[in-house]
C-alpha positions as semicolon CSV with decimal commas, in nm:
position;residue;x (nm);y (nm);z (nm)
1;M;-0,260;1,584;0,551
2;H;-0,383;1,232;0,479
3;I;-0,328;1,125;0,116
4;I;-0,527;0,809;0,047
5;D;-0,592;0,586;-0,255
6;R;-0,933;0,494;-0,396
7;E;-1,016;0,257;-0,111
8;G;-1,048;0,567;0,107
9;D;-1,347;0,696;-0,092
10;S;-1,587;0,620;0,193
11;I;-1,840;0,885;0,289
12;S;-1,848;0,771;0,652
13;H;-1,470;0,801;0,684
14;M;-1,460;1,139;0,510
15;R;-1,732;1,272;0,739
16;E;-1,542;1,146;1,040
17;L;-1,212;1,296;0,921
18;S;-1,380;1,631;0,859
19;S;-1,552;1,627;1,199
20;H;-1,208;1,599;1,362
21;E;-1,072;1,872;1,132
22;Y;-0,826;1,634;0,965
23;S;-0,721;1,740;0,615
24;F;-0,738;1,475;0,344
25;L;-0,677;1,421;-0,025
26;I;-0,852;1,104;-0,144
27;R;-0,872;0,953;-0,489
28;G;-1,239;0,921;-0,571
29;K;-1,422;0,637;-0,743
30;G;-1,557;0,759;-1,074
31;G;-1,885;0,571;-1,040
32;H;-1,986;0,738;-0,714
33;T;-2,262;0,998;-0,723
34;V;-2,203;1,358;-0,611
35;E;-2,406;1,678;-0,619
36;Y;-2,269;1,928;-0,870
37;Q;-2,443;2,248;-0,979
38;G;-2,764;2,132;-0,814
39;K;-2,775;1,793;-0,986
40;N;-2,671;1,442;-0,886
41;Q;-2,403;1,322;-1,126
42;K;-2,138;1,054;-1,151
43;L;-1,795;1,172;-1,047
44;N;-1,647;1,076;-1,385
45;D;-1,917;1,274;-1,567
46;V;-1,833;1,584;-1,365
47;A;-1,464;1,536;-1,442
48;D;-1,538;1,501;-1,815
49;S;-1,725;1,833;-1,819
50;L;-1,438;2,040;-1,678
51;S;-1,180;2,251;-1,861
52;Y;-0,814;2,187;-1,785
53;N;-0,527;2,430;-1,743
54;N;-0,212;2,487;-1,535
55;T;-0,011;2,239;-1,742
56;V;0,330;2,149;-1,598
57;T;0,600;1,910;-1,716
58;I;0,656;1,594;-1,511
59;N;0,837;1,262;-1,537
60;Y;0,576;0,987;-1,562
61;K;0,705;0,629;-1,573
62;G;1,040;0,748;-1,699
63;K;0,902;0,964;-1,980
64;K;0,847;1,336;-2,019
65;S;0,476;1,403;-1,973
66;Y;0,238;1,687;-1,899
67;L;0,015;1,731;-1,594
68;S;-0,306;1,933;-1,640
69;V;-0,543;2,026;-1,359
70;S;-0,904;2,135;-1,317
71;E;-1,122;2,201;-1,013
72;A;-1,486;2,221;-0,907
73;T;-1,688;2,238;-0,586
74;I;-1,910;1,939;-0,513
75;T;-2,119;1,809;-0,224
76;L;-2,147;1,452;-0,097
77;T;-2,498;1,373;0,020
78;R;-2,517;0,995;-0,006
79;M;-2,574;0,769;0,293
80;A;-2,293;0,561;0,435
81;K;-2,291;0,184;0,380
82;P;-2,106;0,033;0,678
83;K;-1,947;-0,307;0,619
84;R;-2,000;-0,398;0,982
85;F;-2,252;-0,641;1,131
86;N;-2,470;-0,610;1,440
87;D;-2,497;-0,858;1,726
88;E;-2,752;-1,058;1,529
89;G;-2,511;-1,107;1,240
90;K;-2,700;-0,871;1,011
91;R;-2,530;-0,595;0,819
92;I;-2,578;-0,249;0,968
93;S;-2,833;-0,046;0,773
94;L;-2,757;0,266;0,570
95;Q;-2,657;0,566;0,780
96;P;-2,755;0,920;0,674
97;G;-2,526;1,212;0,746
98;K;-2,478;1,583;0,690
99;P;-2,397;1,705;0,338
100;L;-2,020;1,729;0,298
101;P;-1,891;2,005;0,066
102;L;-1,556;1,917;-0,091
103;R;-1,314;2,033;-0,355
104;L;-1,301;1,813;-0,663
105;V;-0,954;1,826;-0,817
106;V;-0,906;1,640;-1,144
107;S;-0,555;1,591;-1,277
108;K;-0,460;1,412;-1,595
109;V;-0,124;1,311;-1,737
110;S;-0,079;1,333;-2,114
111;D;0,201;1,273;-2,361
112;K;0,320;1,528;-2,616
113;K;0,054;1,408;-2,861
114;G;-0,225;1,473;-2,611
115;N;-0,296;1,108;-2,535
116;V;-0,417;1,068;-2,175
117;L;-0,185;0,835;-1,983
118;A;-0,354;0,864;-1,644
119;R;-0,628;1,058;-1,469
120;W;-0,687;1,108;-1,098
121;V;-1,019;1,229;-0,962
122;L;-0,937;1,369;-0,618
123;L;-1,156;1,476;-0,326
124;S;-1,024;1,714;-0,062
125;N;-1,138;1,932;0,226
126;V;-0,830;2,156;0,238
127;P;-0,890;2,532;0,215
128;K;-0,869;2,726;-0,111
129;E;-0,538;2,878;-0,003
130;I;-0,375;2,560;-0,130
131;K;-0,405;2,569;-0,508
132;C;-0,543;2,277;-0,704
133;D;-0,220;2,222;-0,899
134;E;-0,036;2,186;-0,568
135;L;-0,284;1,918;-0,457
136;A;-0,239;1,740;-0,790
137;R;0,138;1,734;-0,740
138;W;0,093;1,593;-0,389
139;Y;-0,105;1,300;-0,523
140;Y;0,140;1,254;-0,809
141;W;0,422;1,224;-0,554
142;R;0,213;0,973;-0,362
143;S;0,171;0,763;-0,676
144;T;0,547;0,754;-0,734
145;I;0,608;0,561;-0,412
146;E;0,408;0,260;-0,531
147;S;0,730;0,089;-0,646
148;F;0,867;0,124;-0,292
149;F;0,550;-0,027;-0,142
150;K;0,572;-0,315;-0,388
151;L;0,937;-0,370;-0,300
152;I;0,866;-0,376;0,073
153;K;0,545;-0,577;0,050
154;S;0,600;-0,846;-0,211
155;A;0,872;-0,794;-0,470
156;G;1,175;-0,794;-0,245
157;H;1,148;-0,776;0,132
158;N;0,811;-0,956;0,169
159;V;0,706;-0,773;0,484
160;E;0,391;-0,983;0,521
161;S;0,606;-1,292;0,579
162;W;0,805;-1,139;0,864
163;L;0,760;-1,303;1,203
164;Q;0,833;-1,013;1,439
165;K;0,610;-1,027;1,745
166;S;0,621;-0,661;1,850
167;A;0,575;-0,326;1,681
168;K;0,925;-0,215;1,782
169;A;1,086;-0,522;1,628
170;L;0,889;-0,471;1,307
171;L;0,987;-0,103;1,300
172;R;1,356;-0,185;1,340
173;R;1,344;-0,429;1,050
174;L;1,152;-0,180;0,837
175;I;1,419;0,082;0,903
176;I;1,696;-0,157;0,796
177;A;1,503;-0,261;0,484
178;S;1,429;0,102;0,397
179;M;1,794;0,202;0,434
180;A;1,887;-0,083;0,198
181;C;1,638;0,059;-0,053
182;V;1,786;0,408;-0,015
183;L;2,137;0,273;-0,077
184;V;2,025;0,094;-0,394
185;W;1,839;0,407;-0,506
186;R;2,156;0,615;-0,468
187;I;2,363;0,358;-0,657
188;Q;2,108;0,356;-0,939
189;R;2,119;0,730;-0,989
190;D;2,487;0,807;-0,933
191;E;2,675;0,862;-1,260
192;G;3,020;0,769;-1,128
193;I;3,224;0,494;-1,293
194;Q;3,251;0,292;-0,971
195;N;2,875;0,292;-0,922
196;A;2,825;0,186;-1,284
197;K;3,037;-0,121;-1,211
198;T;2,844;-0,178;-0,888
199;R;2,514;-0,164;-1,077
200;K;2,630;-0,430;-1,320
201;F;2,751;-0,651;-1,037
202;L;2,429;-0,617;-0,835
203;C;2,220;-0,679;-1,146
204;R;2,411;-1,003;-1,205
205;L;2,344;-1,107;-0,845
206;S;1,973;-1,033;-0,887
207;G;1,949;-1,282;-1,173
208;R;1,743;-1,043;-1,383
209;L;1,787;-1,025;-1,759
210;Q;1,749;-0,684;-1,920
211;K;1,859;-0,486;-2,220
212;E;2,170;-0,276;-2,195
213;V;1,975;0,044;-2,262
214;A;1,769;-0,022;-1,949
215;E;2,071;-0,072;-1,728
216;K;2,062;0,279;-1,584
217;A;1,686;0,281;-1,539
218;R;1,595;0,022;-1,277
219;P;1,847;-0,261;-1,258
220;L;1,717;-0,386;-0,924
221;F;1,369;-0,245;-0,855
């Protein structure tokens, strides 16, 4: 299963993944046009017309929230727009392809007052045996690792500045950096007295200023 952010909403890539029988769950771009109930409509308009159910309780950005899900069947018929250039330096022309039927899964996160905190419009080719609320949870889990990506990429380990010359060397350093993240994660969430002292000490080393009430939340990340 390939779970991909909005940049993966490319009809050419989805057709290629489906042709190789690869399963995917991709966040769609609301402005893209799809065929729904025999009409061409914007993805966001289709999502707005659906009824939501299967509400479950989740933790969203540290607060108790509610995840609601809806589903529809759509078809992608648009032509692909390759960003490649031919030998003459001209952009490759539009490429038609077979209609691609997909499941549209729309999940939204709301607070207890019903205010929408987030909405994900998801496209998938997985069979109906996997329920839509399960797919919504998969993408929710994917969204929760963004803080780890940020930590590895720019806010801590700065992976793009590493100078390893081989894939193995890069992998070894990634493993070490990831284990450091796991250790900090465990220290953050352990309720023991010793770890509370360790959190305060590490927070002092980090140089970050924060309120006492936030100490147990994310002292380092």
